[in-house]
C-alpha positions as CSV (number, residue, x, y, z in Angstrom):
1,M,18.8,-1.7,-39.7
2,P,16.1,-1.0,-42.3
3,A,14.2,2.2,-41.6
4,S,10.9,0.5,-42.5
5,K,10.8,-1.7,-39.3
6,P,9.3,0.1,-36.4
7,L,11.2,0.2,-33.1
8,V,8.5,-1.7,-31.2
9,V,8.9,-4.7,-33.4
10,R,12.6,-4.6,-33.0
11,N,12.3,-4.5,-29.2
12,A,9.8,-7.3,-29.3
13,L,12.2,-9.3,-31.4
14,H,15.1,-8.7,-28.9
15,Y,12.8,-9.7,-26.0
16,S,11.6,-12.8,-27.9
17,R,15.2,-13.9,-28.3
18,W,16.1,-13.1,-24.7
19,K,13.0,-15.1,-23.5
20,R,13.9,-18.1,-25.5
21,I,17.5,-18.1,-24.2
22,K,16.2,-17.7,-20.6
23,D,13.8,-20.7,-21.2
24,G,16.8,-22.8,-22.1
25,A,17.4,-22.5,-25.8
26,S,21.0,-22.1,-27.0
27,I,22.1,-19.0,-28.8
28,E,22.9,-21.1,-31.8
29,K,19.4,-22.6,-31.8
30,V,17.7,-19.2,-31.6
31,A,20.0,-17.9,-34.4
32,E,19.0,-20.9,-36.5
33,D,15.3,-20.4,-35.9
34,D,15.5,-16.6,-36.6
35,K,17.9,-17.2,-39.6
36,V,20.4,-14.7,-38.2
37,K,24.0,-14.9,-37.0
38,P,24.7,-16.0,-33.4
39,E,26.3,-12.6,-32.8
40,T,23.0,-10.9,-33.6
41,V,21.2,-13.1,-31.0
42,R,23.9,-12.5,-28.5
43,D,23.5,-8.7,-29.0
44,S,19.8,-9.0,-28.6
45,F,20.2,-10.9,-25.4
46,L,22.8,-8.4,-24.0
47,L,20.6,-5.5,-25.0
48,I,17.6,-6.8,-22.9
49,E,19.9,-7.7,-20.0
50,T,21.4,-4.3,-20.1
51,H,18.0,-2.7,-20.2
52,K,16.8,-4.8,-17.3
53,T,19.9,-3.8,-15.3
54,L,19.6,-0.1,-16.0
55,Y,15.8,0.2,-15.4
56,S,15.4,-2.2,-12.6
57,M,13.7,-1.5,-9.3
58,P,17.0,-1.5,-7.3
59,V,18.4,1.1,-9.7
60,L,15.3,3.2,-9.3
61,E,15.5,3.0,-5.5
62,T,19.2,3.8,-5.6
63,N,18.5,6.9,-7.7
64,Q,15.7,8.0,-5.4
65,V,17.9,7.6,-2.3
66,E,20.7,9.5,-4.1
67,M,18.3,12.4,-4.9
68,I,17.0,12.6,-1.3
69,M,20.6,12.5,0.0
70,S,21.7,15.3,-2.3
71,L,18.8,17.5,-0.9
72,Q,19.4,16.5,2.7
73,K,21.0,19.7,3.8
74,E,18.3,21.9,2.2
75,E,15.5,19.8,3.6
76,R,17.0,19.9,7.1
77,D,17.3,23.7,6.8
78,S,13.8,24.1,5.6
79,W,12.4,22.0,8.5
80,R,14.5,24.0,11.0
81,E,13.1,27.2,9.6
82,A,9.6,25.7,9.7
83,F,10.0,25.0,13.4
84,K,11.2,28.5,14.0
85,A,8.5,30.1,11.9
86,K,6.7,33.1,13.4
87,H,3.9,35.2,12.3
88,R,3.5,38.9,12.9
89,D,0.3,40.6,14.1
90,F,-0.1,44.3,13.5
91,H,-2.4,46.2,15.9
92,E,-3.3,49.8,15.5
93,T,-3.3,51.7,18.8
94,P,-3.5,55.4,19.6
95,N,0.2,55.4,20.0
96,G,0.9,53.9,16.6
97,T,1.2,50.4,15.2
98,V,2.2,47.6,17.5
99,V,3.8,44.5,16.0
100,T,3.7,41.2,18.0
101,E,5.5,38.1,16.9
102,E,4.2,34.6,17.9
103,I,5.3,31.1,17.0
104,D,3.4,29.9,13.9
105,H,2.1,26.6,15.3
106,D,0.4,25.6,12.1
107,T,3.7,25.7,10.2
108,A,5.5,23.8,12.9
109,L,2.8,21.2,13.1
110,S,2.9,20.7,9.3
111,A,6.7,20.2,9.5
112,S,6.2,17.7,12.2
113,H,3.7,15.8,10.1
114,A,6.1,15.9,7.1
115,I,8.9,14.4,9.2
116,T,6.6,11.7,10.6
117,D,5.4,10.8,7.1
118,R,9.0,10.7,5.8
119,I,10.0,8.3,8.7
120,A,7.0,6.1,8.0
121,A,7.9,5.9,4.3
122,L,11.5,4.9,5.1
123,Q,10.5,2.1,7.4
124,P,11.0,-1.4,5.8
125,R,7.8,-3.1,4.7
126,S,7.2,-6.6,6.0
127,K,6.5,-9.4,3.5
128,G,3.5,-10.6,5.5
129,F,0.3,-8.8,6.3
130,N,-0.8,-6.8,9.3
131,V,-4.0,-7.4,11.2
132,N,-5.6,-4.6,13.1
133,V,-6.1,-6.0,16.6
134,Q,-8.6,-4.4,18.9
135,A,-7.8,-3.6,22.5
136,N,-10.0,-6.4,23.8
137,A,-8.3,-9.1,21.7
138,S,-4.6,-9.8,21.8
139,A,-2.8,-11.1,18.7
140,G,-1.4,-14.1,20.6
141,A,-4.6,-15.2,22.3
142,S,-6.4,-18.2,21.0
143,A,-10.1,-19.2,21.2
144,N,-9.4,-22.3,23.3
145,A,-6.8,-20.8,25.6
146,G,-9.2,-20.9,28.5
147,D,-8.8,-17.2,29.3
148,G,-12.0,-16.3,27.5
149,K,-10.2,-14.2,24.9
150,M,-10.5,-14.8,21.2
151,S,-8.0,-13.7,18.5
152,F,-9.2,-11.5,15.7
153,E,-8.9,-14.5,13.3
154,S,-11.0,-16.7,15.6
155,K,-13.7,-14.1,15.8
156,L,-13.7,-13.7,12.1
157,R,-13.8,-17.4,11.5
158,E,-16.8,-17.7,13.9
159,I,-18.7,-15.0,12.1
160,L,-18.1,-16.5,8.7
161,Q,-19.3,-19.9,10.0
162,K,-22.5,-18.4,11.4
163,R,-23.2,-16.6,8.1
164,Q,-22.6,-19.7,6.1
165,Q,-25.0,-21.7,8.4
166,E,-27.6,-18.9,8.0
167,Q,-27.4,-19.1,4.3
168,E,-27.6,-22.9,4.3
169,E,-30.5,-23.2,6.7
170,P,-33.9,-21.7,5.7
171,A,-35.0,-19.1,8.1
172,V,-38.5,-20.5,8.7
173,I,-40.2,-19.9,12.1
174,D,-43.2,-22.0,12.9
175,V,-45.8,-19.7,14.5
176,P,-49.1,-21.4,15.5
177,A,-52.2,-19.6,14.3
178,L,-54.3,-17.9,16.9
179,P,-57.9,-19.0,17.3
180,A,-60.4,-16.6,15.9
181,G,-61.6,-13.9,18.3
182,D,-58.5,-13.8,20.5
183,D,-57.2,-10.4,21.3
184,D,-53.4,-10.1,21.1
185,D,-53.3,-7.1,23.5
186,A,-55.5,-8.7,26.1
187,D,-52.6,-10.7,27.6
188,L,-50.5,-7.5,28.0
189,D,-53.2,-5.7,30.0
190,E,-53.7,-8.5,32.6
191,G,-50.2,-8.4,34.0
């Protein structure tokens, strides 16, 4: 390989060849277009395929799991120690120094939160989306179910329709003019 060609161009060339083969072109056609041997195109294709295999998301996830598993014993021990953590209070008395030991609740609580966060992170993610449903609306209820309950989606749809209608209709209120000399507050005092 000539030293004058930058590595980026070389990688772009490999990717270009790989893309054309993936799009249906034959290795021979790509070699003919690039004026190189078919073996060179095959090597480019295999280079990109190997790169995609080595640096894919499943490989990254596997490496992360492997790292976590290798530290599992140390992590378990550190959590165990965090739950047993104690802090010492030193009190000066006329008879000398008194040391009291108490459970360090802050450290134990932090460890508990760390475990909860880890469990949440390890839960599989759904492919759909979650809707936060309030206590007064169940996820399965429909607007026309006859039970008076509306689903979150139905409420949202109703609000969007009202807003759209408000934007389409001009907000004009016809107020008749009062005859001259009428006192607006006089009606309130008579009642």
